[in-house]
C-alpha positions as CSV (number, residue, x, y, z in Angstrom):
1,X,0.0,0.0,0.0
2,X,1.4,3.4,-0.9
3,X,0.4,6.7,0.7
4,X,1.1,10.3,-0.3
5,X,1.5,12.6,2.6
6,X,1.8,16.3,2.6
7,X,4.3,17.6,5.1
8,X,3.9,21.2,6.0
9,X,2.1,23.9,4.1
10,X,4.1,24.0,0.9
11,X,6.5,21.1,0.9
12,X,6.4,18.2,-1.6
13,X,4.3,15.1,-1.3
14,X,6.2,12.3,0.3
15,X,5.6,8.7,-0.8
16,X,5.3,6.2,2.0
17,X,4.8,2.5,1.9
18,X,2.7,0.5,4.4
19,X,4.0,0.6,7.9
20,X,6.4,-2.2,8.9
21,X,4.3,-2.7,12.0
22,X,1.6,-4.4,10.0
23,X,-0.9,-1.6,10.6
24,X,-2.8,-0.4,7.6
25,X,-2.3,3.4,7.5
26,X,-5.0,5.2,5.6
27,X,-5.1,8.8,6.9
28,X,-5.7,12.3,5.9
29,X,-3.5,15.2,7.2
30,X,-5.8,17.7,5.5
31,X,-5.9,19.0,2.0
32,X,-2.5,20.3,0.7
33,X,-2.8,24.0,0.3
34,X,-1.8,25.3,-3.2
35,X,0.7,28.1,-2.8
36,X,-1.4,30.5,-4.8
37,X,-4.6,30.1,-2.7
38,X,-3.5,29.5,0.9
39,X,-6.1,28.3,3.5
40,X,-8.7,27.0,4.0
41,X,-7.6,23.6,5.2
42,X,-9.7,20.5,5.4
43,X,-9.2,18.8,8.8
44,X,-11.6,15.9,9.0
45,X,-14.4,17.6,7.1
46,X,-14.4,20.9,9.0
47,X,-13.4,23.8,6.7
48,X,-11.6,26.4,8.8
49,X,-9.3,29.3,8.1
50,X,-5.7,29.3,9.1
51,X,-6.3,31.2,12.3
52,X,-8.6,28.4,13.5
53,X,-6.5,25.4,12.5
54,X,-2.7,26.0,12.0
55,X,-1.1,24.2,9.1
56,X,2.4,23.6,10.4
57,X,3.9,20.1,10.7
58,X,4.2,20.2,14.4
59,X,0.5,21.0,14.8
60,X,-0.4,18.1,12.4
61,X,1.9,15.7,14.3
62,X,0.3,16.7,17.6
63,X,-3.2,16.5,16.2
64,X,-2.7,13.0,14.9
65,X,-1.0,11.8,18.1
66,X,-3.8,13.4,20.2
67,X,-6.4,11.2,18.4
68,X,-4.3,8.1,17.9
69,X,-4.9,5.1,20.2
70,X,-1.4,3.8,19.5
71,X,-0.2,5.7,22.5
72,X,-2.2,3.4,24.9
73,X,-1.1,0.0,26.0
74,X,-4.0,-1.9,24.5
75,X,-4.5,0.6,21.6
76,X,-8.0,1.3,22.8
77,X,-7.9,4.8,24.2
78,X,-6.5,8.1,23.0
79,X,-6.1,11.6,24.5
80,X,-9.2,12.6,22.6
81,X,-11.2,9.8,24.1
82,X,-11.6,11.7,27.3
83,X,-10.6,15.2,26.3
84,X,-13.3,15.4,23.7
85,X,-12.8,18.5,21.5
86,X,-16.5,19.2,20.8
87,X,-17.3,18.7,24.5
88,X,-14.9,21.6,25.3
89,X,-12.0,19.2,26.0
90,X,-13.8,17.3,28.7
91,X,-16.6,14.7,28.7
92,X,-20.1,14.9,30.2
93,X,-19.5,12.3,32.9
94,X,-18.9,12.8,36.7
95,X,-15.9,10.5,36.7
96,X,-13.8,9.7,33.7
97,X,-13.7,6.1,32.3
98,X,-10.2,4.7,31.5
99,X,-8.9,2.1,29.1
100,X,-11.3,-0.7,28.3
101,X,-14.3,1.6,28.1
102,X,-16.3,2.1,25.0
103,X,-17.8,5.1,23.2
104,X,-17.0,8.8,23.3
105,X,-18.6,11.7,25.2
106,X,-22.2,11.1,26.3
107,X,-22.0,7.5,24.8
108,X,-18.9,6.5,26.8
109,X,-19.6,3.4,28.9
110,X,-17.5,1.4,31.4
111,X,-17.8,-2.0,29.5
112,X,-14.5,-3.8,30.6
113,X,-12.9,-0.5,31.6
114,X,-12.1,1.3,34.8
115,X,-13.9,4.2,36.5
116,X,-11.2,6.7,37.3
117,X,-11.2,8.8,40.6
118,X,-11.7,12.2,39.1
119,X,-13.5,14.3,36.5
120,X,-11.7,15.0,33.3
121,X,-10.0,18.4,33.5
122,X,-10.4,21.0,30.7
123,X,-7.3,22.0,28.6
124,X,-7.8,25.7,28.1
125,X,-4.9,28.2,28.6
126,X,-2.6,25.7,30.3
127,X,0.7,26.7,28.7
128,X,1.8,29.0,31.7
129,X,0.1,26.9,34.4
130,X,2.7,25.7,36.9
131,X,0.6,23.1,38.6
132,X,-1.5,20.5,36.8
133,X,-4.1,17.9,37.7
134,X,-6.6,18.3,40.4
135,X,-4.0,17.4,43.0
136,X,-1.1,19.4,41.4
137,X,1.1,16.3,41.1
138,X,2.8,17.8,38.1
139,X,4.2,21.2,38.9
140,X,7.1,23.6,38.4
141,X,8.4,25.2,41.6
142,X,11.7,26.6,42.8
143,X,13.1,23.1,42.9
144,X,12.4,22.6,39.2
145,X,9.9,20.3,37.5
146,X,8.1,17.9,39.9
147,X,6.3,14.9,38.5
148,X,5.0,11.6,40.0
149,X,6.9,9.6,37.3
150,X,10.4,9.6,35.9
151,X,10.5,11.5,32.7
152,X,12.5,10.8,29.5
153,X,15.0,13.4,28.1
154,X,13.5,16.5,26.4
155,X,10.7,17.2,28.9
156,X,11.0,20.8,30.0
157,X,7.5,22.1,31.1
158,X,4.6,20.8,33.2
159,X,2.4,20.4,30.1
160,X,5.0,18.3,28.4
161,X,5.5,16.2,31.6
162,X,1.7,15.7,31.9
163,X,1.6,13.8,28.6
164,X,3.4,10.7,30.0
165,X,1.4,10.5,33.3
166,X,-1.8,9.0,31.9
167,X,0.1,6.8,29.5
168,X,1.9,5.0,32.3
169,X,-1.2,4.7,34.5
170,X,-2.6,1.2,34.1
171,X,-6.2,2.2,34.6
172,X,-6.1,5.3,32.3
173,X,-4.1,4.1,29.3
174,X,-1.5,1.4,29.9
175,X,-3.5,-1.7,30.8
176,X,-2.6,-4.9,32.7
177,X,0.0,-7.6,32.1
178,X,-1.5,-10.3,30.0
179,X,-3.7,-7.9,28.0
180,X,-3.9,-8.1,24.3
181,X,-3.6,-5.0,22.1
182,X,-6.2,-4.2,19.5
183,X,-4.0,-5.8,16.8
184,X,-4.0,-9.1,18.7
185,X,-0.4,-8.9,19.9
186,X,0.6,-8.8,23.6
187,X,0.5,-5.5,25.4
188,X,4.3,-4.9,25.8
189,X,3.8,-1.6,27.7
190,X,2.0,-3.4,30.5
191,X,5.0,-5.6,31.1
192,X,7.3,-2.6,31.8
193,X,7.7,-0.9,35.2
194,X,10.2,1.8,34.5
195,X,8.4,4.9,33.2
196,X,11.2,6.0,31.0
197,X,11.3,2.5,29.4
198,X,7.5,2.8,28.8
199,X,8.0,6.2,27.1
200,X,10.7,4.7,24.9
201,X,8.5,1.8,24.0
202,X,5.6,4.2,23.1
203,X,8.0,6.2,20.9
204,X,9.3,3.0,19.2
205,X,5.6,2.2,18.3
206,X,5.1,5.6,16.8
207,X,8.5,5.8,15.0
208,X,7.9,2.4,13.3
209,X,5.0,3.9,11.4
210,X,6.6,5.6,8.4
211,X,4.1,8.5,8.2
212,X,4.9,9.5,11.8
213,X,8.6,9.2,11.2
214,X,8.3,11.5,8.2
215,X,6.3,14.0,10.3
216,X,8.8,13.9,13.1
217,X,11.6,14.9,10.7
218,X,9.4,17.6,9.3
219,X,8.3,19.0,12.7
220,X,11.7,18.7,14.3
221,X,14.3,18.7,11.6
222,X,17.9,17.8,12.4
223,X,17.1,16.5,15.9
224,X,17.5,13.0,17.4
225,X,13.9,12.1,18.1
226,X,12.4,10.6,21.2
227,X,9.3,10.6,23.3
228,X,9.9,14.2,24.3
229,X,9.2,15.2,20.7
230,X,5.8,13.5,20.9
231,X,5.0,15.4,24.0
232,X,6.1,18.7,22.5
233,X,4.0,18.1,19.4
234,X,0.9,17.2,21.5
235,X,1.4,20.3,23.7
236,X,1.8,22.5,20.5
237,X,-1.5,21.1,19.1
238,X,-3.2,21.8,22.5
239,X,-1.9,25.3,22.9
240,X,-2.6,26.3,19.3
241,X,-6.2,25.0,19.5
242,X,-7.2,25.9,23.0
243,X,-5.1,28.8,24.3
244,X,-7.6,31.4,22.9
245,X,-8.6,34.6,24.6
246,X,-11.8,35.4,22.5
247,X,-14.5,35.7,25.2
248,X,-16.7,38.7,26.1
249,X,-14.3,39.1,29.1
250,X,-11.4,39.6,26.7
251,X,-13.3,42.1,24.7
252,X,-14.2,43.9,27.9
253,X,-10.5,44.2,28.7
254,X,-10.1,45.8,25.3
255,X,-12.8,48.4,26.1
256,X,-16.1,46.7,25.0
257,X,-18.6,46.7,27.9
258,X,-20.2,43.6,29.3
259,X,-23.9,43.1,29.3
260,X,-25.5,44.8,32.4
261,X,-26.1,41.4,34.1
262,X,-22.6,40.2,33.5
263,X,-21.2,43.6,34.6
264,X,-23.1,43.2,37.9
265,X,-21.7,39.7,38.2
266,X,-18.2,41.0,37.5
267,X,-18.4,43.4,40.4
268,X,-19.6,40.7,42.7
269,X,-16.9,38.3,41.5
270,X,-14.1,40.8,42.3
271,X,-15.9,42.3,45.2
272,X,-18.3,41.2,47.9
273,X,-18.7,37.6,46.6
274,X,-15.0,37.0,47.2
275,X,-14.5,34.7,44.2
276,X,-11.3,36.4,43.1
277,X,-9.7,35.5,46.5
278,X,-9.0,32.1,45.0
279,X,-9.8,32.4,41.3
280,X,-7.1,35.1,40.9
281,X,-5.0,34.2,37.8
282,X,-5.5,35.3,34.2
283,X,-7.3,32.0,33.5
284,X,-9.4,32.6,36.7
285,X,-7.8,29.7,38.5
286,X,-4.8,29.6,40.9
287,X,-2.1,27.2,42.1
288,X,-3.8,27.0,45.5
289,X,-5.6,24.0,46.9
290,X,-8.8,24.1,48.9
291,X,-11.2,21.7,50.7
292,X,-14.7,22.8,49.7
293,X,-16.5,20.0,51.5
294,X,-17.6,18.2,48.4
295,X,-19.2,14.8,49.0
296,X,-16.6,12.1,48.0
297,X,-17.5,9.1,45.9
298,X,-15.9,6.9,43.3
299,X,-13.0,4.4,43.5
300,X,-10.7,6.8,45.4
301,X,-6.9,6.7,45.3
302,X,-5.6,5.4,48.6
303,X,-6.2,2.0,50.3
304,X,-9.1,3.6,52.2
305,X,-11.1,4.1,49.0
306,X,-11.1,7.9,49.4
307,X,-9.7,10.6,47.1
308,X,-7.9,12.9,49.5
309,X,-6.7,15.3,46.9
310,X,-3.5,17.3,47.5
311,X,-2.8,15.1,50.5
312,X,-2.1,12.2,48.1
313,X,0.9,14.2,46.9
314,X,2.1,16.0,50.0
315,X,1.1,13.7,52.8
316,X,0.2,16.8,54.8
317,X,-2.8,16.4,57.1
318,X,-3.9,20.0,56.3
319,X,-4.2,19.0,52.6
320,X,-6.8,16.3,53.1
321,X,-9.6,16.7,50.6
322,X,-8.1,19.8,49.1
323,X,-8.1,20.2,45.4
324,X,-6.6,22.7,43.0
325,X,-8.6,25.8,42.3
326,X,-9.7,25.2,38.7
327,X,-9.5,27.8,35.9
328,X,-12.9,29.2,34.9
329,X,-12.3,29.8,31.2
330,X,-15.2,28.2,29.4
331,X,-16.4,26.9,32.8
332,X,-20.1,27.0,31.7
333,X,-19.3,24.5,29.0
334,X,-17.2,22.0,31.0
335,X,-19.7,20.2,33.3
336,X,-20.3,18.3,35.4
337,X,-18.5,20.4,38.0
338,X,-16.1,19.9,40.9
339,X,-13.1,17.5,41.0
340,X,-15.5,14.5,40.9
341,X,-18.3,16.0,38.8
342,X,-20.6,16.1,41.9
343,X,-22.8,18.8,40.4
344,X,-24.7,18.5,37.1
345,X,-25.2,22.3,36.9
346,X,-22.9,25.2,37.3
347,X,-25.5,26.9,39.5
348,X,-25.4,23.9,41.9
349,X,-21.6,24.1,42.2
350,X,-21.8,27.8,42.9
351,X,-24.5,27.4,45.5
352,X,-22.3,24.8,47.2
353,X,-19.6,27.4,47.8
354,X,-22.2,29.6,49.6
355,X,-23.0,27.0,52.3
356,X,-21.1,23.7,52.0
357,X,-22.6,22.2,55.1
358,X,-26.2,22.7,53.9
359,X,-25.1,21.5,50.4
360,X,-23.7,18.3,51.9
361,X,-26.9,17.7,53.9
362,X,-29.2,18.3,51.0
363,X,-27.0,16.7,48.3
364,X,-29.2,15.4,45.5
365,X,-28.0,11.9,44.6
366,X,-30.1,11.8,41.4
367,X,-27.4,14.0,39.8
368,X,-25.2,10.8,39.7
369,X,-25.4,7.6,37.8
370,X,-27.0,5.0,40.0
371,X,-23.7,3.0,40.4
372,X,-22.0,6.0,41.9
373,X,-25.0,7.2,43.9
374,X,-25.0,3.9,45.7
375,X,-21.5,4.6,47.0
376,X,-22.0,8.1,48.4
377,X,-21.7,8.4,52.1
378,X,-23.3,11.5,53.5
379,X,-23.4,10.3,57.2
380,X,-22.2,12.6,60.0
381,X,-19.0,10.6,60.6
382,X,-17.9,11.1,56.9
383,X,-19.0,14.7,57.0
384,X,-16.9,15.4,60.1
385,X,-13.9,13.8,58.5
386,X,-14.1,15.8,55.3
387,X,-15.1,19.1,57.1
388,X,-12.2,18.8,59.6
389,X,-10.1,21.2,57.6
390,X,-12.6,23.0,55.5
391,X,-11.0,25.9,53.6
392,X,-11.2,29.1,55.6
393,X,-11.5,31.1,52.4
394,X,-15.1,29.9,52.2
395,X,-15.9,32.3,55.1
396,X,-15.0,35.2,52.9
397,X,-17.8,34.5,50.4
398,X,-20.7,36.9,51.1
399,X,-24.3,35.9,51.1
400,X,-25.9,36.3,47.7
401,X,-29.5,36.9,46.8
402,X,-31.2,35.0,43.9
403,X,-30.7,37.9,41.5
404,X,-27.0,38.1,42.5
405,X,-26.5,34.4,41.8
406,X,-28.0,34.9,38.4
407,X,-25.6,37.9,37.8
408,X,-22.6,35.9,38.9
409,X,-23.6,33.1,36.5
410,X,-23.9,35.7,33.7
411,X,-20.4,36.8,34.4
412,X,-19.1,33.3,34.3
413,X,-20.8,32.9,31.0
414,X,-18.8,35.9,29.8
415,X,-15.7,33.7,30.1
416,X,-16.9,31.4,27.4
417,X,-14.7,31.8,24.3
418,X,-16.3,32.3,20.8
419,X,-14.2,29.5,19.4
420,X,-15.8,27.1,21.9
421,X,-19.3,28.4,21.5
422,X,-19.0,27.9,17.7
423,X,-17.0,24.7,17.6
424,X,-18.4,22.0,15.4
425,X,-18.1,18.2,16.1
426,X,-15.6,17.9,13.3
427,X,-13.3,20.8,14.1
428,X,-9.7,19.6,14.1
429,X,-10.7,15.9,14.1
430,X,-8.6,14.0,11.6
431,X,-10.3,11.6,9.2
432,X,-7.7,9.0,9.9
433,X,-4.6,8.5,12.0
434,X,-1.4,6.8,10.8
435,X,-1.8,3.7,12.9
436,X,-5.0,2.9,11.1
437,X,-6.8,2.5,14.5
438,X,-10.3,4.0,15.0
439,X,-10.6,7.7,15.6
440,X,-12.9,8.9,18.4
441,X,-15.7,11.1,16.9
442,X,-18.7,12.8,18.5
443,X,-21.6,10.3,18.6
444,X,-24.2,12.9,17.5
445,X,-26.4,15.3,19.3
446,X,-25.8,18.8,20.6
447,X,-23.1,20.0,23.0
448,X,-24.3,19.0,26.5
449,X,-23.9,22.5,28.1
450,X,-24.1,24.9,25.2
């Protein structure tokens, strides 16, 4: 089988034969752009201008890797399986479903997979974020780059370090010893324990596919390639697609007024409501961790079956049940909300901040799938355990009337970017990936929160 691959905007077509791995490799990197016409580009059927979808080789490499299940041990899950582009880089589930699950977005089901401990985090404006994940286990501090797993050479930023973490996690992407890959061969990643060796094995899979090898040389010419280049390409794709400042809030900063209701909400956010005490960075998050008294449920992380948040990283008693203050860019589009998706509406999550104790006592279990609802403990003993170090910043939140709650929600809506409000199910989704494995696509229906 012979493929013709366009590398870059104006380079020549490269002839590639079928991959030596045995994969069939039909794929589309997008229509080659004639020099005299320029964009638009065709990325999986969505016609976008160059500002919406860049055409450089590094973007294309990152795009294909983001959607390619070849990065996972059993070749059954990709980055895009959980970070669904049309679902605003998350998925409409309280807790994410790892490898072995089936479907995408609202159709994702456990099947033979694993329910993971936390809600899928959104990917907006993360390039300058020094702490990542709900517990901040990947972070850059004065001591350098801190990660829970050894990293291969070439990893320089928290976002690049993040790429390997789910790949080496057995429940998320790596799988178990004895598993079979989608191509029927043994899962060789599951047999390795050293995380650098796992990264090297993932890179060997990718490099063995000729189309990827050609793209690596186009995206990173003259360099000795390794897993670090895969991470850099994925990060480049993510940043180019989702580091956008195109919301009503951004236009307000340029002098355009907000709607009256959103303006009233802005004054509350930065004033009496106290939201900016924690949501203080440019992405409306921060690198601080707080225990908000959210009812715990799910498989947990420790032996006790609980997810104790930042405490799982630091071991500090004061960090029990504390989670990172999430950025609020596009927050209205990225439900369900909280670290475990405990609230099916943004209003419910906001009201929880106003009175965590009453929210715990009146928590509506119907918000959860029945299998999760059966696990929730709302008894006084569990409440006392979680509330033992409730964040003192919650005391700074002023009482809000019903109209003020509506105004605050209107301001949060002003943080939604135009690119997300207008994104189609096909935007930036490749028609094929070089491995020949299936590409996760939106199963149909509207955006769940738009």
